[in-house]
N, CA and C atoms of all chains as a GROMACS GRO file, in nm:
protein
  624
    1UNK      N    1  19.503  13.477  24.544
    1UNK     CA    2  19.436  13.323  24.562
    1UNK      C    3  19.428  13.197  24.514
    2UNK      N    4  19.493  13.097  24.553
    2UNK     CA    5  19.547  12.976  24.482
    2UNK      C    6  19.423  12.927  24.417
    3UNK      N    7  19.297  12.884  24.487
    3UNK     CA    8  19.208  12.821  24.408
    3UNK      C    9  19.126  12.948  24.311
    4UNK      N   10  19.067  12.911  24.230
    4UNK     CA   11  18.999  13.001  24.160
    4UNK      C   12  18.854  13.028  24.209
    5UNK      N   13  18.825  13.155  24.260
    5UNK     CA   14  18.723  13.206  24.316
    5UNK      C   15  18.590  13.140  24.305
    6UNK      N   16  18.576  13.125  24.194
    6UNK     CA   17  18.424  13.060  24.134
    6UNK      C   18  18.432  12.916  24.201
    7UNK      N   19  18.566  12.850  24.183
    7UNK     CA   20  18.537  12.744  24.247
    7UNK      C   21  18.537  12.709  24.430
    8UNK      N   22  18.595  12.800  24.449
    8UNK     CA   23  18.617  12.826  24.625
    8UNK      C   24  18.447  12.834  24.614
    9UNK      N   25  18.363  12.939  24.555
    9UNK     CA   26  18.203  12.939  24.618
    9UNK      C   27  18.138  12.831  24.574
   10UNK      N   28  18.167  12.770  24.461
   10UNK     CA   29  18.120  12.661  24.453
   10UNK      C   30  18.135  12.515  24.546
   11UNK      N   31  18.261  12.515  24.614
   11UNK     CA   32  18.301  12.429  24.716
   11UNK      C   33  18.205  12.438  24.845
   12UNK      N   34  18.184  12.588  24.846
   12UNK     CA   35  18.074  12.644  24.980
   12UNK      C   36  17.947  12.589  24.951
   13UNK      N   37  17.885  12.642  24.820
   13UNK     CA   38  17.729  12.618  24.787
   13UNK      C   39  17.700  12.462  24.751
   14UNK      N   40  17.806  12.392  24.683
   14UNK     CA   41  17.786  12.262  24.662
   14UNK      C   42  17.673  12.197  24.593
   15UNK      N   43  17.572  12.234  24.633
   15UNK     CA   44  17.445  12.171  24.528
   15UNK      C   45  17.313  12.260  24.565
   16UNK      N   46  17.221  12.228  24.515
   16UNK     CA   47  17.104  12.351  24.477
   16UNK      C   48  17.031  12.367  24.635
   17UNK      N   49  17.043  12.220  24.722
   17UNK     CA   50  16.984  12.264  24.834
   17UNK      C   51  17.048  12.346  24.947
   18UNK      N   52  17.196  12.376  24.897
   18UNK     CA   53  17.249  12.474  24.986
   18UNK      C   54  17.203  12.626  24.943
   19UNK      N   55  17.181  12.619  24.826
   19UNK     CA   56  17.129  12.771  24.766
   19UNK      C   57  16.978  12.787  24.811
   20UNK      N   58  16.897  12.677  24.814
   20UNK     CA   59  16.763  12.677  24.870
   20UNK      C   60  16.758  12.712  25.007
   21UNK      N   61  16.846  12.628  25.099
   21UNK     CA   62  16.831  12.673  25.248
   21UNK      C   63  16.860  12.818  25.251
   22UNK      N   64  16.988  12.879  25.194
   22UNK     CA   65  17.013  12.996  25.199
   22UNK      C   66  16.889  13.119  25.177
   23UNK      N   67  16.841  13.084  25.049
   23UNK     CA   68  16.719  13.157  24.993
   23UNK      C   69  16.607  13.150  25.104
   24UNK      N   70  16.570  13.069  25.185
   24UNK     CA   71  16.476  13.038  25.281
   24UNK      C   72  16.508  13.128  25.395
   25UNK      N   73  16.642  13.118  25.432
   25UNK     CA   74  16.667  13.182  25.574
   25UNK      C   75  16.721  13.314  25.535
   26UNK      N   76  16.732  13.344  25.412
   26UNK     CA   77  16.726  13.505  25.397
   26UNK      C   78  16.608  13.609  25.416
   27UNK      N   79  16.517  13.495  25.428
   27UNK     CA   80  16.398  13.577  25.426
   27UNK      C   81  16.351  13.575  25.607
   28UNK      N   82  16.400  13.434  25.673
   28UNK     CA   83  16.388  13.449  25.820
   28UNK      C   84  16.458  13.324  25.887
   29UNK      N   85  16.475  13.323  26.022
   29UNK     CA   86  16.514  13.208  26.060
   29UNK      C   87  16.433  13.097  26.039
   30UNK      N   88  16.454  12.959  26.039
   30UNK     CA   89  16.350  12.856  26.007
   30UNK      C   90  16.377  12.754  26.110
   31UNK      N   91  16.283  12.656  26.145
   31UNK     CA   92  16.301  12.539  26.223
   31UNK      C   93  16.360  12.440  26.116
   32UNK      N   94  16.371  12.315  26.138
   32UNK     CA   95  16.409  12.199  26.054
   32UNK      C   96  16.287  12.167  25.951
   33UNK      N   97  16.126  12.143  26.044
   33UNK     CA   98  16.051  12.099  25.954
   33UNK      C   99  16.002  12.206  25.858
   34UNK      N  100  16.030  12.333  25.891
   34UNK     CA  101  15.985  12.421  25.799
   34UNK      C  102  16.081  12.415  25.697
   35UNK      N  103  16.210  12.414  25.692
   35UNK     CA  104  16.300  12.386  25.582
   35UNK      C  105  16.256  12.247  25.521
   36UNK      N  106  16.240  12.150  25.558
   36UNK     CA  107  16.182  12.037  25.492
   36UNK      C  108  16.071  12.058  25.428
   37UNK      N  109  15.992  12.128  25.445
   37UNK     CA  110  15.853  12.164  25.366
   37UNK      C  111  15.879  12.256  25.275
   38UNK      N  112  15.963  12.355  25.274
   38UNK     CA  113  15.976  12.440  25.166
   38UNK      C  114  16.090  12.410  25.082
   39UNK      N  115  16.161  12.310  25.090
   39UNK     CA  116  16.271  12.234  25.012
   39UNK      C  117  16.220  12.099  24.948
   40UNK      N  118  16.086  12.107  24.821
   40UNK     CA  119  16.035  12.024  24.796
   40UNK      C  120  16.133  11.902  24.733
   41UNK      N  121  16.118  11.783  24.811
   41UNK     CA  122  16.203  11.681  24.753
   41UNK      C  123  16.332  11.638  24.823
   42UNK      N  124  16.356  11.725  24.906
   42UNK     CA  125  16.486  11.700  24.981
   42UNK      C  126  16.450  11.602  25.067
   43UNK      N  127  16.538  11.513  25.092
   43UNK     CA  128  16.540  11.384  25.212
   43UNK      C  129  16.601  11.450  25.361
   44UNK      N  130  16.553  11.381  25.452
   44UNK     CA  131  16.605  11.395  25.591
   44UNK      C  132  16.724  11.409  25.646
   45UNK      N  133  16.808  11.312  25.534
   45UNK     CA  134  16.937  11.300  25.563
   45UNK      C  135  17.044  11.399  25.496
   46UNK      N  136  16.976  11.411  25.347
   46UNK     CA  137  17.044  11.544  25.290
   46UNK      C  138  17.046  11.668  25.347
   47UNK      N  139  16.906  11.697  25.405
   47UNK     CA  140  16.872  11.814  25.482
   47UNK      C  141  17.015  11.815  25.603
   48UNK      N  142  16.990  11.709  25.655
   48UNK     CA  143  17.081  11.715  25.791
   48UNK      C  144  17.231  11.742  25.760
   49UNK      N  145  17.291  11.698  25.662
   49UNK     CA  146  17.434  11.697  25.598
   49UNK      C  147  17.443  11.819  25.554
   50UNK      N  148  17.354  11.866  25.469
   50UNK     CA  149  17.372  12.017  25.413
   50UNK      C  150  17.379  12.130  25.536
   51UNK      N  151  17.259  12.127  25.626
   51UNK     CA  152  17.274  12.207  25.762
   51UNK      C  153  17.450  12.199  25.821
   52UNK      N  154  17.437  12.101  25.814
   52UNK     CA  155  17.569  12.023  25.893
   52UNK      C  156  17.722  12.108  25.837
   53UNK      N  157  17.705  12.097  25.692
   53UNK     CA  158  17.805  12.145  25.623
   53UNK      C  159  17.796  12.311  25.631
   54UNK      N  160  17.683  12.355  25.622
   54UNK     CA  161  17.680  12.489  25.656
   54UNK      C  162  17.713  12.586  25.779
   55UNK      N  163  17.657  12.484  25.870
   55UNK     CA  164  17.730  12.549  26.023
   55UNK      C  165  17.883  12.510  26.037
   56UNK      N  166  17.942  12.429  25.946
   56UNK     CA  167  18.103  12.406  25.987
   56UNK      C  168  18.150  12.543  25.906
   57UNK      N  169  18.108  12.558  25.794
   57UNK     CA  170  18.144  12.670  25.741
   57UNK      C  171  18.109  12.810  25.772
   58UNK      N  172  18.045  12.786  25.899
   58UNK     CA  173  18.003  12.951  25.934
   58UNK      C  174  17.914  13.050  25.872
   59UNK      N  175  17.826  12.970  25.789
   59UNK     CA  176  17.709  13.010  25.676
   59UNK      C  177  17.609  13.042  25.746
   60UNK      N  178  17.559  12.948  25.860
   60UNK     CA  179  17.458  12.956  25.944
   60UNK      C  180  17.496  12.914  26.084
   61UNK      N  181  17.401  12.976  26.164
   61UNK     CA  182  17.375  12.923  26.313
   61UNK      C  183  17.287  12.816  26.355
   62UNK      N  184  17.311  12.706  26.413
   62UNK     CA  185  17.199  12.627  26.474
   62UNK      C  186  17.174  12.700  26.624
   63UNK      N  187  17.071  12.742  26.649
   63UNK     CA  188  17.020  12.812  26.760
   63UNK      C  189  16.918  12.725  26.862
   64UNK      N  190  16.954  12.662  26.970
   64UNK     CA  191  16.883  12.595  27.055
   64UNK      C  192  16.852  12.657  27.165
   65UNK      N  193  16.704  12.628  27.205
   65UNK     CA  194  16.670  12.737  27.332
   65UNK      C  195  16.710  12.657  27.503
   66UNK      N  196  16.798  12.522  27.463
   66UNK     CA  197  16.831  12.442  27.541
   66UNK      C  198  16.777  12.403  27.694
   67UNK      N  199  16.608  12.395  27.644
   67UNK     CA  200  16.514  12.369  27.765
   67UNK      C  201  16.438  12.291  27.701
   68UNK      N  202  16.338  12.232  27.778
   68UNK     CA  203  16.245  12.118  27.757
   68UNK      C  204  16.097  12.198  27.720
   69UNK      N  205  16.027  12.165  27.625
   69UNK     CA  206  16.068  12.093  27.478
   69UNK      C  207  16.183  12.183  27.438
   70UNK      N  208  16.251  12.111  27.365
   70UNK     CA  209  16.372  12.170  27.292
   70UNK      C  210  16.359  12.206  27.171
   71UNK      N  211  16.376  12.344  27.122
   71UNK     CA  212  16.341  12.419  27.004
   71UNK      C  213  16.474  12.458  26.960
   72UNK      N  214  16.510  12.426  26.820
   72UNK     CA  215  16.591  12.488  26.731
   72UNK      C  216  16.564  12.545  26.615
   73UNK      N  217  16.637  12.664  26.594
   73UNK     CA  218  16.603  12.715  26.456
   73UNK      C  219  16.744  12.738  26.399
   74UNK      N  220  16.742  12.748  26.272
   74UNK     CA  221  16.851  12.782  26.174
   74UNK      C  222  16.867  12.936  26.134
   75UNK      N  223  16.992  12.987  26.135
   75UNK     CA  224  16.949  13.136  26.098
   75UNK      C  225  17.111  13.189  26.026
   76UNK      N  226  17.095  13.260  25.959
   76UNK     CA  227  17.209  13.291  25.845
   76UNK      C  228  17.335  13.411  25.945
   77UNK      N  229  17.437  13.311  25.941
   77UNK     CA  230  17.532  13.436  26.006
   77UNK      C  231  17.566  13.576  25.883
   78UNK      N  232  17.659  13.648  25.927
   78UNK     CA  233  17.674  13.772  25.851
   78UNK      C  234  17.747  13.685  25.738
   79UNK      N  235  17.818  13.585  25.713
   79UNK     CA  236  17.904  13.539  25.592
   79UNK      C  237  17.807  13.492  25.504
   80UNK      N  238  17.675  13.434  25.568
   80UNK     CA  239  17.579  13.363  25.510
   80UNK      C  240  17.468  13.471  25.446
   81UNK      N  241  17.467  13.577  25.519
   81UNK     CA  242  17.382  13.688  25.436
   81UNK      C  243  17.458  13.744  25.315
   82UNK      N  244  17.593  13.746  25.342
   82UNK     CA  245  17.663  13.835  25.230
   82UNK      C  246  17.626  13.743  25.081
   83UNK      N  247  17.576  13.593  25.129
   83UNK     CA  248  17.566  13.550  24.956
   83UNK      C  249  17.443  13.579  24.910
   84UNK      N  250  17.360  13.678  24.960
   84UNK     CA  251  17.246  13.715  24.864
   84UNK      C  252  17.290  13.795  24.734
   85UNK      N  253  17.432  13.820  24.722
   85UNK     CA  254  17.454  13.878  24.629
   85UNK      C  255  17.445  13.783  24.497
   86UNK      N  256  17.513  13.655  24.552
   86UNK     CA  257  17.494  13.529  24.437
   86UNK      C  258  17.347  13.487  24.385
   87UNK      N  259  17.231  13.512  24.505
   87UNK     CA  260  17.097  13.431  24.481
   87UNK      C  261  17.035  13.569  24.368
   88UNK      N  262  17.091  13.695  24.428
   88UNK     CA  263  17.018  13.791  24.347
   88UNK      C  264  17.097  13.783  24.202
   89UNK      N  265  17.194  13.733  24.182
   89UNK     CA  266  17.246  13.735  24.018
   89UNK      C  267  17.169  13.607  23.984
   90UNK      N  268  17.154  13.511  24.036
   90UNK     CA  269  17.099  13.385  23.991
   90UNK      C  270  16.954  13.461  23.955
   91UNK      N  271  16.881  13.508  24.024
   91UNK     CA  272  16.736  13.517  24.021
   91UNK      C  273  16.725  13.672  23.908
   92UNK      N  274  16.813  13.760  23.912
   92UNK     CA  275  16.806  13.834  23.807
   92UNK      C  276  16.866  13.780  23.657
   93UNK      N  277  16.908  13.680  23.675
   93UNK     CA  278  16.945  13.648  23.545
   93UNK      C  279  16.826  13.591  23.464
   94UNK      N  280  16.768  13.500  23.575
   94UNK     CA  281  16.652  13.437  23.517
   94UNK      C  282  16.538  13.484  23.469
   95UNK      N  283  16.525  13.620  23.555
   95UNK     CA  284  16.382  13.709  23.533
   95UNK      C  285  16.438  13.798  23.381
   96UNK      N  286  16.548  13.827  23.373
   96UNK     CA  287  16.594  13.907  23.260
   96UNK      C  288  16.588  13.811  23.134
   97UNK      N  289  16.638  13.670  23.154
   97UNK     CA  290  16.612  13.566  23.027
   97UNK      C  291  16.516  13.484  23.013
   98UNK      N  292  16.418  13.488  23.132
   98UNK     CA  293  16.321  13.359  23.120
   98UNK      C  294  16.253  13.320  22.985
   99UNK      N  295  16.232  13.422  22.905
   99UNK     CA  296  16.154  13.396  22.756
   99UNK      C  297  16.276  13.322  22.684
  100UNK      N  298  16.389  13.332  22.706
  100UNK     CA  299  16.499  13.259  22.600
  100UNK      C  300  16.530  13.120  22.653
  101UNK      N  301  16.486  13.082  22.782
  101UNK     CA  302  16.512  12.966  22.843
  101UNK      C  303  16.413  12.865  22.813
  102UNK      N  304  16.461  12.752  22.739
  102UNK     CA  305  16.382  12.651  22.669
  102UNK      C  306  16.412  12.528  22.719
  103UNK      N  307  16.338  12.442  22.804
  103UNK     CA  308  16.399  12.298  22.819
  103UNK      C  309  16.316  12.231  22.713
  104UNK      N  310  16.374  12.130  22.673
  104UNK     CA  311  16.302  12.020  22.585
  104UNK      C  312  16.229  11.919  22.675
  105UNK      N  313  15.627  13.491  23.689
  105UNK     CA  314  15.711  13.370  23.665
  105UNK      C  315  15.641  13.256  23.766
  106UNK      N  316  15.608  13.145  23.754
  106UNK     CA  317  15.532  13.050  23.826
  106UNK      C  318  15.666  12.973  23.894
  107UNK      N  319  15.752  12.951  23.825
  107UNK     CA  320  15.881  12.874  23.920
  107UNK      C  321  15.970  12.998  23.971
  108UNK      N  322  16.040  12.968  24.095
  108UNK     CA  323  16.129  13.040  24.176
  108UNK      C  324  16.235  13.080  24.056
  109UNK      N  325  16.276  13.206  24.035
  109UNK     CA  326  16.398  13.243  23.941
  109UNK      C  327  16.511  13.160  23.951
  110UNK      N  328  16.536  13.137  24.097
  110UNK     CA  329  16.652  13.110  24.125
  110UNK      C  330  16.666  12.942  24.114
  111UNK      N  331  16.549  12.883  24.133
  111UNK     CA  332  16.539  12.754  24.068
  111UNK      C  333  16.562  12.738  23.931
  112UNK      N  334  16.494  12.824  23.853
  112UNK     CA  335  16.516  12.809  23.724
  112UNK      C  336  16.681  12.834  23.664
  113UNK      N  337  16.715  12.925  23.744
  113UNK     CA  338  16.877  12.958  23.679
  113UNK      C  339  16.947  12.820  23.730
  114UNK      N  340  16.920  12.738  23.841
  114UNK     CA  341  16.975  12.643  23.892
  114UNK      C  342  16.951  12.499  23.801
  115UNK      N  343  16.821  12.510  23.730
  115UNK     CA  344  16.797  12.420  23.641
  115UNK      C  345  16.880  12.414  23.507
  116UNK      N  346  16.921  12.549  23.456
  116UNK     CA  347  17.015  12.547  23.361
  116UNK      C  348  17.154  12.528  23.413
  117UNK      N  349  17.209  12.570  23.514
  117UNK     CA  350  17.342  12.585  23.559
  117UNK      C  351  17.368  12.420  23.611
  118UNK      N  352  17.264  12.360  23.696
  118UNK     CA  353  17.256  12.235  23.720
  118UNK      C  354  17.389  12.164  23.813
  119UNK      N  355  17.498  12.190  23.745
  119UNK     CA  356  17.616  12.136  23.832
  119UNK      C  357  17.761  12.222  23.779
  120UNK      N  358  17.850  12.212  23.888
  120UNK     CA  359  17.982  12.287  23.881
  120UNK      C  360  18.036  12.271  23.743
  121UNK      N  361  18.011  12.159  23.662
  121UNK     CA  362  18.066  12.124  23.551
  121UNK      C  363  18.015  12.255  23.453
  122UNK      N  364  17.909  12.258  23.446
  122UNK     CA  365  17.839  12.397  23.381
  122UNK      C  366  17.901  12.529  23.383
  123UNK      N  367  17.925  12.557  23.530
  123UNK     CA  368  17.965  12.668  23.525
  123UNK      C  369  18.126  12.693  23.502
  124UNK      N  370  18.187  12.572  23.516
  124UNK     CA  371  18.342  12.577  23.454
  124UNK      C  372  18.344  12.587  23.325
  125UNK      N  373  18.228  12.514  23.251
  125UNK     CA  374  18.252  12.543  23.110
  125UNK      C  375  18.217  12.687  23.053
  126UNK      N  376  18.124  12.725  23.121
  126UNK     CA  377  18.088  12.880  23.080
  126UNK      C  378  18.201  12.972  23.118
  127UNK      N  379  18.263  12.944  23.252
  127UNK     CA  380  18.388  13.018  23.294
  127UNK      C  381  18.499  13.024  23.165
  128UNK      N  382  18.528  12.910  23.139
  128UNK     CA  383  18.640  12.872  23.003
  128UNK      C  384  18.608  12.932  22.888
  129UNK      N  385  18.456  12.917  22.838
  129UNK     CA  386  18.430  12.991  22.709
  129UNK      C  387  18.400  13.124  22.739
  130UNK      N  388  18.367  13.184  22.852
  130UNK     CA  389  18.393  13.328  22.866
  130UNK      C  390  18.526  13.417  22.806
  131UNK      N  391  18.638  13.322  22.851
  131UNK     CA  392  18.749  13.344  22.776
  131UNK      C  393  18.751  13.359  22.621
  132UNK      N  394  18.722  13.219  22.581
  132UNK     CA  395  18.751  13.218  22.448
  132UNK      C  396  18.650  13.071  22.409
  133UNK      N  397  18.634  13.078  22.248
  133UNK     CA  398  18.596  12.964  22.209
  133UNK      C  399  18.700  12.849  22.264
  134UNK      N  400  18.640  12.714  22.254
  134UNK     CA  401  18.749  12.609  22.308
  134UNK      C  402  18.697  12.479  22.234
  135UNK      N  403  18.795  12.409  22.207
  135UNK     CA  404  18.770  12.232  22.162
  135UNK      C  405  18.765  12.146  22.252
  136UNK      N  406  18.712  12.037  22.231
  136UNK     CA  407  18.650  11.957  22.349
  136UNK      C  408  18.779  11.928  22.420
  137UNK      N  409  18.882  11.876  22.382
  137UNK     CA  410  19.009  11.846  22.444
  137UNK      C  411  19.081  11.950  22.556
  138UNK      N  412  19.018  12.078  22.497
  138UNK     CA  413  19.095  12.195  22.596
  138UNK      C  414  18.989  12.220  22.710
  139UNK      N  415  18.855  12.195  22.683
  139UNK     CA  416  18.769  12.180  22.794
  139UNK      C  417  18.824  12.064  22.877
  140UNK      N  418  18.824  11.939  22.837
  140UNK     CA  419  18.837  11.870  22.909
  140UNK      C  420  19.001  11.866  23.027
  141UNK      N  421  19.082  11.909  22.939
  141UNK     CA  422  19.222  11.980  23.037
  141UNK      C  423  19.183  12.046  23.133
  142UNK      N  424  19.088  12.166  23.083
  142UNK     CA  425  19.093  12.279  23.182
  142UNK      C  426  18.992  12.239  23.307
  143UNK      N  427  18.901  12.107  23.269
  143UNK     CA  428  18.790  12.064  23.373
  143UNK      C  429  18.865  11.962  23.454
  144UNK      N  430  18.943  11.992  23.544
  144UNK     CA  431  19.028  11.840  23.607
  144UNK      C  432  18.936  11.771  23.679
  145UNK      N  433  18.917  11.664  23.617
  145UNK     CA  434  18.840  11.539  23.690
  145UNK      C  435  18.700  11.520  23.643
  146UNK      N  436  18.668  11.590  23.509
  146UNK     CA  437  18.553  11.587  23.468
  146UNK      C  438  18.563  11.436  23.350
  147UNK      N  439  18.472  11.389  23.338
  147UNK     CA  440  18.498  11.254  23.259
  147UNK      C  441  18.429  11.297  23.132
  148UNK      N  442  18.468  11.192  23.025
  148UNK     CA  443  18.424  11.241  22.906
  148UNK      C  444  18.295  11.250  22.886
  149UNK      N  445  18.210  11.152  22.938
  149UNK     CA  446  18.085  11.108  22.942
  149UNK      C  447  17.986  11.234  22.999
  150UNK      N  448  18.078  11.304  23.124
  150UNK     CA  449  17.976  11.398  23.162
  150UNK      C  450  17.997  11.524  23.085
  151UNK      N  451  18.128  11.528  23.004
  151UNK     CA  452  18.152  11.666  22.943
  151UNK      C  453  18.070  11.664  22.849
  152UNK      N  454  18.048  11.518  22.739
  152UNK     CA  455  17.935  11.524  22.642
  152UNK      C  456  17.805  11.567  22.668
  153UNK      N  457  17.743  11.530  22.782
  153UNK     CA  458  17.635  11.528  22.840
  153UNK      C  459  17.610  11.680  22.880
  154UNK      N  460  17.700  11.735  22.933
  154UNK     CA  461  17.664  11.866  22.985
  154UNK      C  462  17.678  11.995  22.885
  155UNK      N  463  17.790  11.936  22.802
  155UNK     CA  464  17.757  12.016  22.651
  155UNK      C  465  17.669  12.024  22.568
  156UNK      N  466  17.592  11.913  22.568
  156UNK     CA  467  17.475  11.912  22.492
  156UNK      C  468  17.362  11.945  22.574
  157UNK      N  469  17.350  11.958  22.697
  157UNK     CA  470  17.267  12.025  22.784
  157UNK      C  471  17.253  12.158  22.754
  158UNK      N  472  17.379  12.238  22.744
  158UNK     CA  473  17.390  12.378  22.734
  158UNK      C  474  17.381  12.424  22.571
  159UNK      N  475  17.388  12.318  22.510
  159UNK     CA  476  17.374  12.315  22.370
  159UNK      C  477  17.165  12.342  22.328
  160UNK      N  478  17.139  12.253  22.395
  160UNK     CA  479  16.978  12.222  22.378
  160UNK      C  480  16.893  12.365  22.433
  161UNK      N  481  17.000  12.433  22.557
  161UNK     CA  482  16.919  12.552  22.612
  161UNK      C  483  16.975  12.675  22.532
  162UNK      N  484  17.051  12.656  22.415
  162UNK     CA  485  17.094  12.774  22.360
  162UNK      C  486  17.204  12.832  22.434
  163UNK      N  487  17.281  12.816  22.540
  163UNK     CA  488  17.366  12.864  22.568
  163UNK      C  489  17.511  12.855  22.520
  164UNK      N  490  17.520  12.764  22.472
  164UNK     CA  491  17.660  12.750  22.338
  164UNK      C  492  17.617  12.693  22.213
  165UNK      N  493  17.694  12.730  22.126
  165UNK     CA  494  17.671  12.701  21.983
  165UNK      C  495  17.806  12.579  21.980
  166UNK      N  496  17.783  12.479  21.911
  166UNK     CA  497  17.908  12.351  21.886
  166UNK      C  498  17.928  12.400  21.719
  167UNK      N  499  18.056  12.464  21.695
  167UNK     CA  500  18.046  12.505  21.547
  167UNK      C  501  18.143  12.392  21.497
  168UNK      N  502  18.114  12.348  21.364
  168UNK     CA  503  18.204  12.239  21.306
  168UNK      C  504  18.271  12.304  21.181
  169UNK      N  505  18.372  12.312  21.132
  169UNK     CA  506  18.423  12.301  21.008
  169UNK      C  507  18.372  12.249  20.869
  170UNK      N  508  18.278  12.129  20.908
  170UNK     CA  509  18.210  12.048  20.832
  170UNK      C  510  18.306  12.004  20.689
  171UNK      N  511  18.442  11.988  20.708
  171UNK     CA  512  18.533  11.940  20.610
  171UNK      C  513  18.637  11.853  20.694
  172UNK      N  514  18.713  11.788  20.629
  172UNK     CA  515  18.810  11.694  20.671
  172UNK      C  516  18.951  11.728  20.696
  173UNK      N  517  19.021  11.742  20.794
  173UNK     CA  518  18.984  11.692  20.920
  173UNK      C  519  18.884  11.779  20.981
  174UNK      N  520  18.804  11.712  21.081
  174UNK     CA  521  18.642  11.790  21.140
  174UNK      C  522  18.730  11.837  21.261
  175UNK      N  523  18.686  12.000  21.264
  175UNK     CA  524  18.716  12.042  21.371
  175UNK      C  525  18.620  12.137  21.444
  176UNK      N  526  18.596  12.091  21.562
  176UNK     CA  527  18.479  12.134  21.630
  176UNK      C  528  18.523  12.246  21.768
  177UNK      N  529  18.469  12.371  21.768
  177UNK     CA  530  18.452  12.442  21.859
  177UNK      C  531  18.351  12.453  21.933
  178UNK      N  532  18.346  12.492  22.066
  178UNK     CA  533  18.227  12.537  22.145
  178UNK      C  534  18.258  12.698  22.165
  179UNK      N  535  18.124  12.750  22.165
  179UNK     CA  536  18.138  12.907  22.200
  179UNK      C  537  18.020  12.954  22.251
  180UNK      N  538  18.004  13.068  22.335
  180UNK     CA  539  17.885  13.096  22.407
  180UNK      C  540  17.814  13.183  22.322
  181UNK      N  541  17.672  13.166  22.334
  181UNK     CA  542  17.576  13.218  22.253
  181UNK      C  543  17.571  13.372  22.327
  182UNK      N  544  17.496  13.449  22.300
  182UNK     CA  545  17.465  13.604  22.403
  182UNK      C  546  17.420  13.558  22.520
  183UNK      N  547  17.277  13.447  22.519
  183UNK     CA  548  17.250  13.399  22.660
  183UNK      C  549  17.352  13.350  22.742
  184UNK      N  550  17.429  13.264  22.649
  184UNK     CA  551  17.545  13.198  22.727
  184UNK      C  552  17.666  13.334  22.836
  185UNK      N  553  17.676  13.413  22.750
  185UNK     CA  554  17.749  13.526  22.785
  185UNK      C  555  17.712  13.615  22.875
  186UNK      N  556  17.556  13.612  22.890
  186UNK     CA  557  17.498  13.720  23.013
  186UNK      C  558  17.506  13.642  23.122
  187UNK      N  559  17.537  13.515  23.136
  187UNK     CA  560  17.576  13.446  23.269
  187UNK      C  561  17.701  13.469  23.318
  188UNK      N  562  17.760  13.555  23.269
  188UNK     CA  563  17.881  13.641  23.374
  188UNK      C  564  17.863  13.707  23.473
  189UNK      N  565  17.710  13.780  23.478
  189UNK     CA  566  17.690  13.807  23.585
  189UNK      C  567  17.668  13.727  23.709
  190UNK      N  568  17.634  13.609  23.683
  190UNK     CA  569  17.625  13.520  23.783
  190UNK      C  570  17.786  13.445  23.823
  191UNK      N  571  17.895  13.459  23.756
  191UNK     CA  572  18.006  13.412  23.734
  191UNK      C  573  18.066  13.504  23.851
  192UNK      N  574  18.068  13.649  23.799
  192UNK     CA  575  18.082  13.748  23.892
  192UNK      C  576  18.050  13.740  24.015
  193UNK      N  577  17.960  13.707  24.041
  193UNK     CA  578  17.880  13.747  24.185
  193UNK      C  579  17.968  13.618  24.258
  194UNK      N  580  17.979  13.477  24.199
  194UNK     CA  581  18.026  13.381  24.274
  194UNK      C  582  18.177  13.425  24.297
  195UNK      N  583  18.205  13.505  24.193
  195UNK     CA  584  18.399  13.526  24.201
  195UNK      C  585  18.429  13.659  24.321
  196UNK      N  586  18.324  13.725  24.297
  196UNK     CA  587  18.367  13.849  24.404
  196UNK      C  588  18.319  13.840  24.547
  197UNK      N  589  18.222  13.702  24.566
  197UNK     CA  590  18.180  13.659  24.724
  197UNK      C  591  18.295  13.615  24.754
  198UNK      N  592  18.363  13.485  24.690
  198UNK     CA  593  18.468  13.425  24.702
  198UNK      C  594  18.583  13.518  24.733
  199UNK      N  595  18.620  13.628  24.651
  199UNK     CA  596  18.738  13.732  24.692
  199UNK      C  597  18.729  13.780  24.831
  200UNK      N  598  18.594  13.837  24.835
  200UNK     CA  599  18.565  13.935  24.945
  200UNK      C  600  18.558  13.874  25.074
  201UNK      N  601  18.563  13.727  25.083
  201UNK     CA  602  18.516  13.657  25.206
  201UNK      C  603  18.610  13.569  25.233
  202UNK      N  604  18.735  13.525  25.122
  202UNK     CA  605  18.819  13.416  25.140
  202UNK      C  606  18.880  13.399  25.290
  203UNK      N  607  18.882  13.483  25.350
  203UNK     CA  608  18.964  13.482  25.491
  203UNK      C  609  18.874  13.432  25.557
  204UNK      N  610  18.738  13.423  25.542
  204UNK     CA  611  18.627  13.365  25.635
  204UNK      C  612  18.608  13.261  25.638
  205UNK      N  613  18.643  13.173  25.501
  205UNK     CA  614  18.568  13.036  25.434
  205UNK      C  615  18.692  12.935  25.532
  206UNK      N  616  18.656  12.883  25.584
  206UNK     CA  617  18.746  12.743  25.643
  206UNK      C  618  18.684  12.630  25.630
  207UNK      N  619  18.711  12.539  25.550
  207UNK     CA  620  18.707  12.411  25.525
  207UNK      C  621  18.752  12.304  25.641
  208UNK      N  622  18.713  12.238  25.690
  208UNK     CA  623  18.757  12.126  25.820
  208UNK      C  624  18.790  12.012  25.744
   0.00000   0.00000   0.00000
């Protein structure tokens, strides 16, 4: 692999919103407004861009019922689900070290 | 834990530069210019701020020889070294899925 694997992962994960979206979709598929609600502080613009970024990378699927009223949900692909390993590492590091992590 | 552990980790890790600094210091302690050279594209301002952020969080130590000429190196604390688990997860995810990761 030419590029450092950590850099490749970060090119996919990009920012915290990407990780929070994956966290939410690891639980279940979600509608746009459900994601907007659980990602406190995200703007509609950033959420739209991040979902598009993840769809282009085949991390998630945009599922539409193709009938009126239109219903769109987002769900993880197998590649997306495999990111659970990274989220688990982030989660267990924080749980194991919570008492040592002090923000001024 | 009140805050979601993934969010706590991301509050510490903050951005890609934090992760790249930890990646470099997991190999060995480094001087400022050594870090600046290996983190392609980082500005001096961002590197100074990120190192301060990590020092305040006790992720790394700033070691100074307190004599002329002044020599400063940065090294990981035990808390910093424990982040290897997260970097390993990022690295193995990319290695296992490299063929499926396509950027347009």
